[in-house]
Residue, then its C-alpha position, 0 to 999 in steps of 0.5 A: m524275184a526269188w532268192i536262194r539263202m545261204k547262211k554264212p556263220v557268225v564273223r569267223l577269225c579270218l573275217a575278224s581280221f579283214l574288218l580291222m583293215y577297214i575302219g573309216f567313215l561312209s554314209v550308207l545305212v539304213p536303221t532298222a531298230d532303235a537304241e536302248e536306253s543303255a545309259e540313264l541321262n535322267l533327261n527331263v523331257e517329254a520327248a527326245i532323241l539322238i542320231e547320227a546324221s549320216t546314218g540316221q541310227v538312233l543312239y538314244q530316245v525317250n518317247k521318240d514316237v509321241a507326236r507333240q507341237p514343236a513350236s519353230m522347230a517347225k520352220m525347218m520344213t520351210e527352210y527345206i523347202v526353200m532350199e529345194s526350191i532354189k536347188s530346182g531354180k524355182i527362185q534364187w537367193d537374190s529373187q525380190v519379195q514384196i511383203t504383204e499386209y497379212a505376212s507383216s502382220v504375223g507376230g511372235s518372233g521376228q516382226l522387223l519386215a513392214q507391208g510394201e518393203t521388199y527383200t531378198v530370199r536370201d535376207l528373209f532366209r537369214n531372218m527365219s534361220i537366225y532370228s526365227g522370224n514367223d513374218a519371214a517364214v509367211a513371206l517366203a511361204e506366199f512367194i513360193a507357193g502363191s498363199e501360205g494354205n498351199f505351201v502347207e500342202l507342200m510342207n505336208q506332201t514334203a513330210q511323206e517324202l521324207g518318210m515321217s510318221e503318220h503323225a507328222h502334221f503342218v498347219n502353217a510355215t511358222g509353228l504358231n498355234k493358229e490362235d496366234y495368228p491375226q485373226q482379222y486375216a481368217n480368209q488367209i490363215p491355212n484351212v487345216p485341221g488341228e495344230t502342227l504336230l511332230t514326233a521327236h523322230d520326225t524332227a530329227k529326220l527333217a534336220q537330217a534331211i537339211v544337213m545332208k542335202h542342204a548343209e549351207v543351211l548351217d552357215y546361217s544358222k551358226q551365226t550368233r548375231a546379224y544384221q537384217l540387211e547383209g552388210d547393212e549396220s544401220s538395219p537391226q541387229m538380230i540375235n540367235w535365239n540358239r545359245m549353244l552355238e560354238g560362236w557364243t564363246d566370245s560372249a560374257y553371258y552366253a559362254q556358259y551354254a556354247y558347245q564345241g562344234l555346234d552349229g545349228l540348228k533350230t529353237g522353238f517355244t510356245d506355251e503348249a509345246g514347252y522349250c523345244f530344240t534341235g541342235t547339231a554338232e560335229r566333231n572329228g567328222v562325226r555329226l550328231i542331231s539332237v532333239v529335246m521337246g517339252t523341257d520347262s525353261e530355255e536354260e534346260r532345253f540347252g543343258e538336256t541337249r548338252k546331256l545327249l550330245d556328249y553321251g553320243f560323242n563320248n561313247f560312239e564312233i562310225r566304223t566302215v565294216m565293209p567298203a564298196k567292191s569288197e570281196l567276201p572271204d566266205l563268197k569270192t565266186v558265184e556259179i553261174k550257167k552257160g558261161k565260158e567259165t562256170e563261175v564269176s568273181v563278186v563283190t559288194e555294190e556299196g559299202v556298209t557303214f555302222v555307228v558303233g560303241k566305242g571299243e566294241g569288237e566285231e563279234n556283234i556283227t553277223f552276215n547273211t548272204e543270198i544269191l540268185p536263183e541258177e536261172d538268173r546267173t546265166a551267161p553273158i554277165e556284165q560287170g556290175d550286174v546283181l547276182g545276190k546280196v549280203t545283209i549285214t546285221y550290227s547287234g551291239i548298243t544299238e541295233v541296226q541292219q543294211s542289205v547290200n548287192l553283190v555284183a559281178a566283179e568282172d565280165a562272164e562271156k557266154g560259152s561256145w555251143f562246143r564248149l558247153f557240149f562237152r561240159a554237159i557230158k562231162n557233168f552227165f557222167a559226174e553225177l551218174f558215177s557220184g550216184i553209183k558210188n553213193l549206192f554203196 
Protein backbone atom coordinates (compact mmCIF):
# COMPACT_ATOMS: atom_id res chain seq x y z
CA MET A 1 0.00 0.00 0.00
CA ALA A 2 1.38 3.38 -0.97
CA TRP A 3 1.82 6.20 1.56
CA ILE A 4 1.69 9.97 1.25
CA ARG A 5 4.51 11.55 3.24
CA MET A 6 3.78 14.62 5.36
CA LYS A 7 6.95 15.52 7.29
CA LYS A 8 6.54 17.23 10.67
CA PRO A 9 9.13 19.51 12.28
CA VAL A 10 11.45 18.43 15.06
CA VAL A 11 9.66 18.43 18.42
CA ARG A 12 8.11 21.86 18.85
CA LEU A 13 7.61 23.65 22.13
CA CYS A 14 4.01 22.50 22.38
CA LEU A 15 5.00 18.89 21.70
CA ALA A 16 7.74 19.06 24.30
CA SER A 17 5.27 20.09 26.97
CA PHE A 18 2.95 17.31 25.80
CA LEU A 19 5.66 14.71 26.14
CA LEU A 20 6.64 15.85 29.64
CA MET A 21 3.17 14.84 30.80
CA TYR A 22 3.78 11.23 29.87
CA ILE A 23 6.83 9.74 31.51
CA GLY A 24 6.37 6.13 32.53
CA PHE A 25 6.76 2.54 31.46
CA LEU A 26 5.49 0.77 28.34
CA SER A 27 7.00 -2.19 26.56
CA VAL A 28 6.57 -1.84 22.80
CA LEU A 29 9.73 -1.00 20.85
CA VAL A 30 11.66 -2.12 17.80
CA PRO A 31 15.37 -1.34 18.10
CA THR A 32 16.95 -0.20 14.83
CA ALA A 33 20.46 0.86 15.82
CA ASP A 34 23.16 -0.11 18.25
CA ALA A 35 24.40 1.77 21.27
CA GLU A 36 27.62 3.66 20.85
CA GLU A 37 30.31 2.87 23.35
CA SER A 38 29.81 6.29 24.87
CA ALA A 39 31.37 5.20 28.14
CA GLU A 40 34.63 3.31 28.34
CA LEU A 41 34.08 0.42 30.72
CA ASN A 42 37.41 -1.27 29.96
CA LEU A 43 35.83 -4.70 29.82
CA ASN A 44 38.19 -7.65 29.62
CA VAL A 45 35.91 -9.77 27.43
CA GLU A 46 35.83 -11.27 23.97
CA ALA A 47 32.25 -10.07 23.54
CA ALA A 48 29.58 -8.38 25.66
CA ILE A 49 26.22 -6.68 25.45
CA LEU A 50 23.76 -4.85 27.70
CA ILE A 51 20.09 -4.51 26.76
CA GLU A 52 16.89 -3.33 28.42
CA ALA A 53 14.55 -6.30 28.63
CA SER A 54 11.15 -4.88 27.67
CA THR A 55 12.40 -3.08 24.57
CA GLY A 56 15.49 -5.03 23.56
CA GLN A 57 17.27 -1.70 23.17
CA VAL A 58 21.06 -2.10 23.10
CA LEU A 59 22.72 0.12 25.69
CA TYR A 60 26.31 -1.08 25.39
CA GLN A 61 28.17 -3.63 23.31
CA VAL A 62 31.55 -5.10 22.52
CA ASN A 63 31.75 -7.41 19.48
CA LYS A 64 28.07 -8.21 19.94
CA ASP A 65 27.73 -9.84 16.50
CA VAL A 66 30.80 -12.08 16.68
CA ALA A 67 29.88 -15.76 17.02
CA ARG A 68 31.49 -17.63 19.91
CA GLN A 69 30.91 -20.82 21.84
CA PRO A 70 28.46 -20.05 24.69
CA ALA A 71 29.12 -23.15 26.82
CA SER A 72 26.21 -23.82 29.22
CA MET A 73 24.47 -20.56 28.33
CA ALA A 74 23.10 -22.69 25.46
CA LYS A 75 20.89 -24.39 28.05
CA MET A 76 18.74 -21.24 28.04
CA MET A 77 17.33 -22.50 24.72
CA THR A 78 16.54 -25.84 26.36
CA GLU A 79 14.84 -23.95 29.20
CA TYR A 80 12.84 -21.87 26.73
CA ILE A 81 11.62 -24.90 24.77
CA VAL A 82 10.65 -26.71 27.98
CA MET A 83 8.58 -23.68 29.02
CA GLU A 84 6.96 -23.46 25.59
CA SER A 85 6.13 -27.19 25.74
CA ILE A 86 4.49 -26.73 29.14
CA LYS A 87 2.59 -23.68 27.95
CA SER A 88 1.25 -25.57 24.91
CA GLY A 89 0.19 -28.53 27.07
CA LYS A 90 2.58 -30.95 25.37
CA ILE A 91 4.11 -31.78 28.77
CA GLN A 92 3.28 -30.91 32.37
CA TRP A 93 5.42 -30.00 35.36
CA ASP A 94 4.51 -33.26 37.08
CA SER A 95 5.09 -35.43 33.99
CA GLN A 96 7.30 -38.43 34.86
CA VAL A 97 10.61 -38.81 33.01
CA GLN A 98 12.67 -42.00 33.16
CA ILE A 99 16.41 -41.43 32.79
CA THR A 100 18.00 -43.29 29.88
CA GLU A 101 21.45 -44.81 29.91
CA TYR A 102 22.57 -42.17 27.41
CA ALA A 103 21.31 -39.19 29.46
CA SER A 104 22.86 -40.53 32.67
CA SER A 105 26.25 -40.90 30.94
CA VAL A 106 26.60 -37.23 29.95
CA GLY A 107 29.30 -35.69 32.11
CA GLY A 108 30.29 -32.20 33.17
CA SER A 109 28.08 -30.26 35.54
CA GLY A 110 25.25 -32.26 37.06
CA GLN A 111 25.90 -36.01 37.19
CA LEU A 112 23.19 -36.59 39.79
CA LEU A 113 20.95 -38.81 37.65
CA ALA A 114 21.15 -42.58 37.33
CA GLN A 115 19.80 -44.79 34.56
CA GLY A 116 16.29 -46.04 35.26
CA GLU A 117 15.45 -43.43 37.90
CA THR A 118 12.27 -41.39 37.39
CA TYR A 119 11.95 -37.68 37.99
CA THR A 120 9.31 -35.06 37.35
CA VAL A 121 9.85 -32.45 34.66
CA ARG A 122 9.95 -29.87 37.44
CA ASP A 123 12.81 -31.58 39.28
CA LEU A 124 14.80 -32.00 36.07
CA PHE A 125 14.19 -28.36 35.20
CA ARG A 126 15.38 -27.32 38.66
CA ASN A 127 18.48 -29.47 38.21
CA MET A 128 19.22 -27.81 34.87
CA SER A 129 18.48 -24.18 35.80
CA ILE A 130 20.04 -24.20 39.29
CA TYR A 131 22.84 -26.75 38.98
CA SER A 132 23.39 -26.57 35.18
CA GLY A 133 22.89 -30.32 34.96
CA ASN A 134 23.92 -31.62 31.54
CA ASP A 135 22.27 -34.98 32.24
CA ALA A 136 19.01 -33.24 33.15
CA ALA A 137 19.12 -31.15 29.96
CA VAL A 138 19.53 -34.28 27.81
CA ALA A 139 16.78 -36.11 29.70
CA LEU A 140 14.35 -33.24 29.08
CA ALA A 141 15.38 -33.05 25.42
CA GLU A 142 14.72 -36.76 24.93
CA PHE A 143 11.38 -36.52 26.73
CA ILE A 144 10.14 -33.62 24.60
CA ALA A 145 11.44 -34.63 21.16
CA GLY A 146 12.12 -38.36 21.39
CA SER A 147 15.88 -37.90 20.98
CA GLU A 148 18.44 -35.21 21.57
CA GLY A 149 19.00 -35.05 17.81
CA ASN A 150 15.34 -34.21 17.19
CA PHE A 151 15.50 -31.68 19.99
CA VAL A 152 18.48 -29.94 18.37
CA GLU A 153 16.43 -29.48 15.20
CA LEU A 154 13.78 -27.81 17.36
CA MET A 155 16.44 -25.60 18.98
CA ASN A 156 17.68 -24.30 15.64
CA GLN A 157 14.16 -23.77 14.36
CA THR A 158 13.30 -21.80 17.49
CA ALA A 159 16.44 -19.68 17.08
CA GLN A 160 15.13 -18.51 13.71
CA GLU A 161 11.68 -17.81 15.15
CA LEU A 162 13.26 -15.63 17.86
CA GLY A 163 15.09 -13.55 15.27
CA MET A 164 18.56 -14.73 16.18
CA SER A 165 21.40 -14.20 13.72
CA GLU A 166 22.52 -16.48 10.92
CA HIS A 167 25.44 -17.45 13.15
CA ALA A 168 23.20 -19.03 15.81
CA HIS A 169 23.82 -22.77 15.70
CA PHE A 170 23.01 -25.45 18.27
CA VAL A 171 24.50 -28.94 18.18
CA ASN A 172 23.19 -30.34 21.49
CA ALA A 173 20.96 -29.51 24.45
CA THR A 174 23.82 -28.73 26.84
CA GLY A 175 26.43 -26.43 25.27
CA LEU A 176 29.16 -29.02 25.76
CA ASN A 177 31.70 -29.59 23.01
CA LYS A 178 30.80 -32.69 21.03
CA GLU A 179 34.07 -34.37 22.03
CA ASP A 180 33.03 -34.10 25.68
CA TYR A 181 30.04 -36.39 25.09
CA PRO A 182 30.53 -40.12 25.86
CA GLN A 183 31.74 -41.44 22.52
CA GLN A 184 30.46 -44.96 23.16
CA TYR A 185 27.03 -43.51 22.46
CA ALA A 186 28.05 -42.01 19.11
CA ASN A 187 24.84 -43.24 17.49
CA GLN A 188 22.81 -41.15 19.95
CA ILE A 189 24.90 -37.98 19.90
CA PRO A 190 23.19 -35.44 17.60
CA ASN A 191 24.72 -35.66 14.13
CA VAL A 192 25.09 -31.93 13.57
CA PRO A 193 28.25 -30.35 12.08
CA GLY A 194 30.38 -27.87 14.00
CA GLU A 195 29.96 -26.71 17.57
CA THR A 196 27.31 -24.60 19.28
CA LEU A 197 27.78 -20.93 18.40
CA LEU A 198 25.96 -17.78 19.50
CA THR A 199 26.71 -14.10 19.34
CA ALA A 200 26.36 -11.99 22.47
CA HIS A 201 23.31 -10.39 20.86
CA ASP A 202 21.78 -13.82 20.11
CA THR A 203 22.29 -14.79 23.73
CA ALA A 204 20.68 -11.58 24.98
CA LYS A 205 17.67 -12.11 22.68
CA LEU A 206 17.25 -15.61 24.05
CA ALA A 207 17.41 -14.33 27.63
CA GLN A 208 14.93 -11.59 26.72
CA ALA A 209 12.49 -14.17 25.35
CA ILE A 210 12.72 -16.10 28.61
CA VAL A 211 12.20 -13.20 31.01
CA MET A 212 9.45 -11.57 28.93
CA LYS A 213 7.46 -14.72 28.03
CA HIS A 214 8.35 -17.12 30.85
CA ALA A 215 9.35 -15.02 33.84
CA GLU A 216 8.63 -17.96 36.15
CA VAL A 217 12.03 -19.34 35.10
CA LEU A 218 13.48 -16.69 37.41
CA ASP A 219 11.78 -18.41 40.34
CA TYR A 220 14.22 -21.26 39.75
CA SER A 221 17.31 -19.42 38.52
CA LYS A 222 17.33 -17.12 41.60
CA GLN A 223 17.65 -20.01 44.05
CA THR A 224 21.13 -20.12 45.55
CA ARG A 225 20.75 -23.66 46.87
CA ALA A 226 18.18 -26.39 46.46
CA TYR A 227 17.74 -30.10 47.11
CA GLN A 228 17.69 -32.30 44.03
CA LEU A 229 14.21 -33.49 44.90
CA GLU A 230 12.02 -30.58 45.90
CA GLY A 231 11.20 -30.79 49.61
CA ASP A 232 13.43 -33.83 50.18
CA GLU A 233 16.35 -32.83 52.39
CA SER A 234 17.79 -36.32 52.13
CA SER A 235 18.52 -35.79 48.43
CA PRO A 236 21.76 -34.12 47.28
CA GLN A 237 22.00 -30.35 47.66
CA MET A 238 22.60 -28.35 44.48
CA ILE A 239 24.60 -25.09 44.66
CA ASN A 240 23.90 -22.45 42.02
CA TRP A 241 26.94 -21.50 39.93
CA ASN A 242 25.62 -17.93 39.67
CA ARG A 243 27.46 -16.16 42.50
CA MET A 244 25.87 -12.76 41.74
CA LEU A 245 22.40 -13.74 42.90
CA GLU A 246 21.02 -11.27 45.42
CA GLY A 247 20.25 -14.22 47.66
CA TRP A 248 23.96 -14.84 48.24
CA THR A 249 24.02 -11.88 50.65
CA ASP A 250 23.52 -14.49 53.38
CA SER A 251 26.77 -16.24 52.44
CA ALA A 252 30.01 -15.40 54.22
CA TYR A 253 31.98 -15.93 51.00
CA TYR A 254 29.67 -15.30 48.03
CA ALA A 255 28.23 -12.08 49.47
CA GLN A 256 31.14 -10.27 47.82
CA TYR A 257 29.59 -11.04 44.41
CA ALA A 258 25.90 -10.59 45.31
CA TYR A 259 24.18 -7.88 43.26
CA GLN A 260 20.99 -6.07 44.20
CA GLY A 261 18.04 -7.22 42.12
CA LEU A 262 19.89 -9.98 40.26
CA ASP A 263 17.79 -13.14 39.88
CA GLY A 264 19.24 -15.00 36.88
CA LEU A 265 20.12 -16.30 34.47
CA LYS A 266 22.90 -18.67 33.28
CA THR A 267 26.63 -19.22 33.66
CA GLY A 268 28.81 -21.19 31.28
CA PHE A 269 32.37 -22.45 31.00
CA THR A 270 34.48 -24.61 28.72
CA ASP A 271 38.14 -24.27 27.83
CA GLU A 272 37.13 -23.07 24.36
CA ALA A 273 34.40 -20.65 25.48
CA GLY A 274 36.12 -19.24 28.54
CA TYR A 275 34.04 -18.00 31.46
CA CYS A 276 30.65 -16.72 30.27
CA PHE A 277 27.60 -15.33 32.00
CA THR A 278 24.14 -14.06 31.11
CA GLY A 279 22.88 -11.96 34.01
CA THR A 280 19.60 -10.17 34.58
CA ALA A 281 18.60 -7.78 37.34
CA GLU A 282 15.60 -5.56 38.05
CA ARG A 283 15.58 -2.28 39.93
CA ASN A 284 12.72 0.21 40.21
CA GLY A 285 10.77 -1.44 37.41
CA VAL A 286 13.71 -1.54 34.99
CA ARG A 287 15.07 -4.95 34.00
CA LEU A 288 18.47 -5.19 32.32
CA ILE A 289 20.08 -8.18 30.64
CA SER A 290 23.85 -8.47 30.28
CA VAL A 291 26.02 -11.02 28.49
CA VAL A 292 29.77 -11.46 28.82
CA MET A 293 31.68 -14.06 26.79
CA GLY A 294 35.27 -15.20 26.96
CA THR A 295 36.42 -13.77 30.28
CA ASP A 296 39.48 -15.23 32.00
CA SER A 297 38.05 -16.35 35.34
CA GLU A 298 34.90 -16.92 37.34
CA GLU A 299 35.60 -13.74 39.33
CA GLU A 300 36.10 -11.72 36.16
CA ARG A 301 32.86 -12.76 34.49
CA PHE A 302 30.97 -11.46 37.53
CA GLY A 303 33.12 -8.31 37.82
CA GLU A 304 32.58 -7.39 34.16
CA THR A 305 28.87 -8.07 34.52
CA ARG A 306 28.75 -5.71 37.50
CA LYS A 307 30.33 -2.96 35.38
CA LEU A 308 27.70 -3.42 32.67
CA LEU A 309 24.73 -3.47 35.02
CA ASP A 310 25.99 -0.51 37.05
CA TYR A 311 26.43 1.45 33.82
CA GLY A 312 22.87 0.64 32.76
CA PHE A 313 21.14 1.40 36.05
CA ASN A 314 23.17 4.58 36.65
CA ASN A 315 22.73 6.12 33.21
CA PHE A 316 19.38 5.10 31.69
CA GLU A 317 15.69 5.27 32.37
CA ILE A 318 12.53 4.10 30.58
CA ARG A 319 10.40 6.90 29.21
CA THR A 320 7.01 6.67 27.51
CA VAL A 321 7.12 9.44 24.93
CA MET A 322 3.61 8.76 23.67
CA PRO A 323 0.92 6.64 25.34
CA ALA A 324 -1.53 4.56 23.34
CA LYS A 325 -4.60 6.40 22.02
CA SER A 326 -2.75 9.73 22.05
CA GLU A 327 -3.68 12.66 19.84
CA LEU A 328 -0.80 14.20 17.89
CA PRO A 329 -0.56 17.94 18.51
CA ASP A 330 0.23 18.59 14.83
CA LEU A 331 -2.17 16.08 13.28
CA LYS A 332 -5.40 15.85 15.21
CA THR A 333 -7.60 15.01 12.23
CA VAL A 334 -7.29 13.46 8.78
CA GLU A 335 -9.40 14.38 5.75
CA ILE A 336 -11.68 11.66 4.40
CA LYS A 337 -13.74 11.13 1.23
CA LYS A 338 -17.49 10.66 0.97
CA GLY A 339 -18.10 11.11 4.67
CA LYS A 340 -20.89 12.85 6.48
CA GLU A 341 -18.05 14.97 7.83
CA THR A 342 -14.96 15.90 5.82
CA GLU A 343 -12.45 14.73 8.43
CA VAL A 344 -12.08 12.33 11.34
CA SER A 345 -10.00 12.47 14.52
CA VAL A 346 -6.95 10.17 14.69
CA VAL A 347 -4.94 8.79 17.61
CA THR A 348 -1.99 6.44 18.02
CA GLU A 349 -2.89 2.75 18.07
CA GLU A 350 -0.10 1.83 20.51
CA GLY A 351 2.24 3.59 22.88
CA VAL A 352 5.89 4.36 22.25
CA THR A 353 8.57 3.75 24.86
CA PHE A 354 12.30 4.47 24.64
CA VAL A 355 15.21 3.85 26.97
CA VAL A 356 16.90 7.25 27.23
CA GLY A 357 19.77 8.78 29.11
CA LYS A 358 18.82 10.06 32.54
CA GLY A 359 18.22 13.79 32.46
CA GLU A 360 17.89 13.98 28.68
CA GLY A 361 15.23 16.32 27.34
CA GLU A 362 12.94 15.81 24.34
CA GLU A 363 15.24 17.61 21.90
CA ASN A 364 16.52 14.23 20.67
CA ILE A 365 13.06 12.98 19.70
CA THR A 366 11.64 13.61 16.22
CA PHE A 367 8.32 12.74 14.58
CA ASN A 368 7.52 11.92 10.97
CA THR A 369 3.87 11.46 10.04
CA GLU A 370 2.42 9.72 6.99
CA ILE A 371 -1.22 9.26 5.97
CA LEU A 372 -2.77 6.75 3.61
CA PRO A 373 -3.64 7.77 0.04
CA GLU A 374 -6.99 9.49 -0.36
CA GLU A 375 -8.72 6.44 -1.84
CA ASP A 376 -7.91 4.52 1.35
CA ARG A 377 -9.54 7.21 3.50
CA THR A 378 -13.09 6.77 2.23
CA ALA A 379 -16.18 6.61 4.45
CA PRO A 380 -17.66 4.65 6.03
CA ILE A 381 -14.76 4.41 8.50
CA GLU A 382 -14.91 2.51 11.78
CA GLN A 383 -13.16 3.44 14.99
CA GLY A 384 -9.74 1.78 14.95
CA ASP A 385 -9.33 1.74 11.17
CA VAL A 386 -5.75 2.53 10.13
CA LEU A 387 -5.43 5.90 8.38
CA GLY A 388 -1.69 6.52 8.61
CA LYS A 389 1.35 6.09 10.81
CA VAL A 390 3.82 8.11 12.80
CA THR A 391 7.51 7.22 13.05
CA ILE A 392 9.27 8.41 16.19
CA THR A 393 13.06 8.50 16.35
CA TYR A 394 15.23 8.92 19.43
CA SER A 395 18.81 10.00 18.69
CA GLY A 396 20.52 10.35 22.03
CA ILE A 397 22.98 8.09 23.83
CA THR A 398 21.53 5.31 21.68
CA GLU A 399 19.53 5.59 18.46
CA VAL A 400 16.23 3.76 18.02
CA GLN A 401 13.10 4.18 15.98
CA GLN A 402 9.53 2.94 16.13
CA SER A 403 6.51 3.33 13.89
CA VAL A 404 2.94 3.05 15.16
CA ASN A 405 -0.35 3.25 13.31
CA LEU A 406 -2.62 6.26 13.39
CA VAL A 407 -6.19 5.04 13.70
CA ALA A 408 -9.63 6.62 13.59
CA ALA A 409 -10.67 7.76 17.05
CA GLU A 410 -14.35 7.46 16.14
CA ASP A 411 -16.71 6.15 13.48
CA ALA A 412 -17.20 8.27 10.37
CA GLU A 413 -20.48 7.69 8.54
CA LYS A 414 -20.85 7.81 4.81
CA GLY A 415 -22.56 10.99 3.66
CA SER A 416 -25.94 10.92 1.86
CA TRP A 417 -25.96 11.43 -1.93
CA PHE A 418 -27.71 14.75 -1.37
CA ARG A 419 -24.95 16.00 1.01
CA LEU A 420 -22.17 14.74 -1.26
CA PHE A 421 -23.80 16.30 -4.35
CA PHE A 422 -23.93 19.79 -2.86
CA ARG A 423 -20.44 19.41 -1.33
CA ALA A 424 -19.13 18.60 -4.82
CA ILE A 425 -20.79 21.74 -6.22
CA LYS A 426 -19.32 23.81 -3.39
CA ASN A 427 -15.85 22.40 -3.96
CA PHE A 428 -16.15 22.96 -7.72
CA PHE A 429 -16.88 26.68 -7.35
CA ALA A 430 -14.30 27.06 -4.58
CA GLU A 431 -11.62 25.66 -6.86
CA LEU A 432 -12.87 27.73 -9.78
CA PHE A 433 -12.74 31.02 -7.87
CA SER A 434 -9.35 30.08 -6.41
CA GLY A 435 -8.01 29.50 -9.93
CA ILE A 436 -9.39 32.84 -11.14
CA LYS A 437 -7.89 34.61 -8.13
CA ASN A 438 -4.48 33.15 -8.87
CA LEU A 439 -4.56 34.70 -12.36
CA PHE A 440 -4.17 38.20 -10.91
